[in-house]
N, C-alpha and C positions, 0 to 999 in steps of 0.2 A: 371765510373761510369764515370758519368758528373759533372762539380763543376764552371756551368757555365749557370744559366738560362739566354731563352732567353727570349724576348715578346714574341713571336709565344704558346712558353711553359704556361711562366708564367698568362695568356691572358684565355692558354687551362686548368689551377690549377683556377681558378680565377673565370670560366664559372661551372666545376668540385663543387664547394665549395658554389658554388649563385643557382644549382643546387637542390644543396644535403640539404641547407636551405629553399630552400623551397616546399624542400618533408615534412619538419620538423615540417614548421613552420603549413602544411595539417595539418601532426598526432594531431600535439596539438591541433590544434583548433575542431577537431572530439577528442578530450579528453576531452575539453568544454564542447561540451556540451552532449558526452555525462556523466558529473556527475553534469552540473544540472536535465537533465531526473530522474538522482538516487536524487536529492537533492529534488523535486519535491515529490519522494516515498514516501523517507523521515519525510516530514510534511505533509503526507496524516496518514504519521502509525505511527507519535507521537498526529496527533487528536486525532484519532482511541483509542490510549492508553488511553488517560488523559480522552475523553468517557465513554469508556466501563470502569475504574474507577472509575469517577464518580459520575454510575450507581447506579456501588458494594459499594462504598461507606456510599449512597444515603439509601441501601435498608438494610448495616446493622447498619447503627444512623434506620432506623426505626428497625428491628432486637429489637435492644437494645431498644428501646421508649418499645415496646408492651411490653421486659420481666418484661420491670420493672413497667410500665401501671398493670399487674396480680401479681406485685408479690406486689402490691401495696395496689390493690383487693381484698387481698384472710390473708391480717394481720387483 
């Protein structure tokens, strides 16, 4: 084992670390793009859930009003 580091060995180590950090930065950028794409899909799903839920609520209120009207006319 060497007990000292030469300048060339330190430069090699620096180059390897820089290379790995560049790779890591690229992978993080790719991951960020994938997260953004998923965010768009989640927004679309939330919109669909609100539309369906609103439609069901409106239908329920309509049926309830019809039932109340039917009961009121039969009394």
